[in-house]
C-alpha positions in Angstrom: 0.0 0.0 0.0 1.1 3.6 -0.6 2.7 5.1 2.5 0.9 8.0 4.1 4.5 9.4 4.1 3.7 10.2 0.4 1.1 12.7 1.6 3.8 14.4 3.7 6.2 14.4 0.7 3.4 16.0 -1.4 3.0 18.7 1.2 6.7 19.5 1.2 6.7 19.9 -2.6 3.5 22.0 -2.6 5.2 24.5 -0.3 8.4 24.4 -2.4 6.3 25.3 -5.5 4.7 28.3 -3.8 1.4 26.9 -2.7 0.2 28.8 0.3 -3.5 28.3 0.1 -5.5 25.1 0.1 -9.2 24.5 -0.3 -10.3 21.3 1.4 -13.5 19.3 0.9 -13.3 16.8 3.8 -14.3 13.2 3.4 -13.0 10.0 4.9 -10.6 8.9 2.1 -8.8 12.3 1.9 -8.2 12.4 5.7 -4.4 11.6 5.3 -4.0 14.5 2.9 -5.9 16.9 5.1 -4.0 15.8 8.2 -0.7 16.2 6.4 -1.6 19.7 5.2 -2.8 20.9 8.6 0.2 19.5 10.4 2.7 21.0 8.0 1.8 24.6 9.0 2.7 25.7 5.5 -0.8 26.3 4.2 -3.7 28.7 4.9 -6.5 26.1 4.6 -10.2 26.8 3.8 -12.9 24.1 4.4 -15.6 24.1 1.8 -17.9 21.1 1.9 -19.4 21.4 -1.5 -16.8 20.4 -4.1 -18.2 22.5 -7.0 -18.2 25.6 -4.7 -14.7 24.6 -3.4 -13.3 24.5 -6.9 -14.5 27.9 -7.9 -13.3 29.3 -4.5 -9.8 27.9 -5.3 -10.0 29.3 -8.8 -10.8 32.7 -7.5 -8.0 32.6 -4.9 -5.5 31.6 -7.6 -6.7 34.3 -10.0 -6.6 37.0 -7.3 -3.2 36.1 -5.9 -1.6 34.9 -9.2 -0.3 32.0 -7.1 -1.0 28.2 -7.3 -3.8 27.0 -5.0 -4.3 23.4 -3.9 -7.7 21.8 -4.1 -8.3 18.6 -2.2 -11.3 16.2 -2.4 -12.2 12.7 -1.3 -12.7 9.7 -3.6 -15.5 9.1 -6.1 -17.7 11.6 -7.9 -16.4 14.4 -5.7 -13.6 14.9 -8.2 -16.0 15.2 -11.1 -17.6 18.2 -9.4 -14.3 20.1 -9.9 -14.5 19.8 -13.7 -16.2 23.2 -14.5 -13.7 25.2 -12.5 -10.8 23.1 -13.8 -11.9 23.8 -17.4 -12.0 27.5 -16.7 -8.6 27.3 -15.1 -7.3 25.6 -18.2 -8.4 28.4 -20.5 -7.4 31.1 -18.1 -4.0 29.5 -17.5 -4.6 29.4 -13.8 -2.4 27.1 -11.6 -4.8 24.9 -9.7 -3.3 21.8 -8.1 -6.2 19.3 -8.0 -5.5 16.5 -5.5 -8.0 13.7 -5.3 -7.9 10.9 -2.8 -8.7 7.5 -4.3 -9.3 3.9 -3.2 -6.7 1.3 -4.0 -6.9 0.0 -7.6 -8.3 -3.4 -6.6 -11.5 -1.7 -5.3 -12.3 0.1 -8.6 -15.3 -1.2 -10.6 -16.2 -3.7 -7.8 -19.9 -2.5 -7.4 -18.9 -0.6 -4.3 -20.2 2.9 -3.8 -18.0 5.7 -5.3 -15.4 3.5 -6.9 -15.1 5.3 -10.2 -12.0 5.5 -12.4 -10.4 8.7 -11.2 -7.0 8.7 -13.1 -7.3 11.0 -16.1 -10.9 12.0 -15.2 -9.9 15.6 -15.9 -7.5 14.8 -18.8 -9.1 17.2 -21.2 -8.4 20.2 -19.0 -5.2 19.6 -17.1 -1.6 20.2 -18.2 -0.3 17.1 -16.5 -1.4 14.4 -14.1 -0.1 11.5 -12.0 -1.8 8.6 -10.4 0.1 7.8 -7.2 -0.4 4.1 -6.5 1.3 1.3 -4.6 3.5 0.6 -7.6 4.5 4.3 -7.8 5.9 4.1 -4.3 7.1 0.5 -4.1 10.7 -0.6 -3.9 13.9 1.1 -2.8 13.6 3.7 -5.6 9.9 4.4 -4.9 10.3 7.6 -2.9 12.8 9.0 -5.5 10.4 8.1 -8.3 7.4 9.6 -6.6 9.3 12.8 -5.8 10.3 13.0 -9.5 6.7 12.4 -10.8 5.3 15.0 -8.4 7.9 17.5 -9.5 7.0 17.0 -13.1 3.3 17.7 -12.4 3.9 20.7 -10.2 6.3 22.1 -12.7 3.6 21.9 -15.4 1.2 23.9 -13.2 3.7 26.6 -12.2 6.0 26.8 -15.2 6.1 29.4 -18.0 2.6 28.4 -19.2 0.6 27.9 -16.0 -2.5 25.8 -15.7 -4.3 23.1 -13.7 -2.9 19.7 -12.9 -4.3 16.6 -11.3 -2.6 14.4 -8.6 -4.7 11.2 -7.8 -3.6 9.5 -4.6 -4.7 5.9 -4.0 -4.9 5.7 -0.2 -5.5 2.5 1.7 -6.8 2.1 5.3 -6.1 2.9 8.0 -6.6 6.4 6.8 -5.7 8.3 9.9 -2.4 6.6 10.8 0.0 9.1 9.2 3.4 7.4 9.5 5.1 4.3 10.8 7.3 5.7 13.6 10.0 3.1 12.8 10.4 4.4 9.3 12.4 7.6 8.7 10.5 10.4 7.0 11.3 10.9 3.3 11.1 14.6 2.4 10.0 16.0 -1.0 12.7 18.0 -2.8 12.3 20.3 -5.7 14.0 19.4 -8.9 15.0 22.3 -11.1 
């Protein structure tokens, strides 16, 4: 399973790429992302329950500040509610960092509620995307590879031509256990 440490790495990188504001739509699956953001102390967080409203709030914050804004939702159709604002961000070249929590791959299409195919759900409107899964983070090179992939996506959002990106995080239970204390923390590092 993907380590919750990946959520902490993502938060490190968001801060390094200039994300200061985050709009959070809480659910159960995105608890590790919300906990990591709140604990980091790097973000001014705003709770907006309705995902469509949250997406437009984040878009407005990004347009007003000319800075990237993170937008975090739980799994399932919550992500699809972001689509209208993400489409607008695409055409306005606004750096929205869409982060969706997802169930592990083996749960998808298994007649369980809210187990939709989330990777590439916003493909028509984002500059780049990554699906962070068990295989992305597995093995001794997993943390390095994840750091590399997240850097690629965040660079696409904040580079010369700005725009929205999508990071899909497959998170397994237990959702509120953030780290294994016996494992040293792997920090995200910006790659120029």
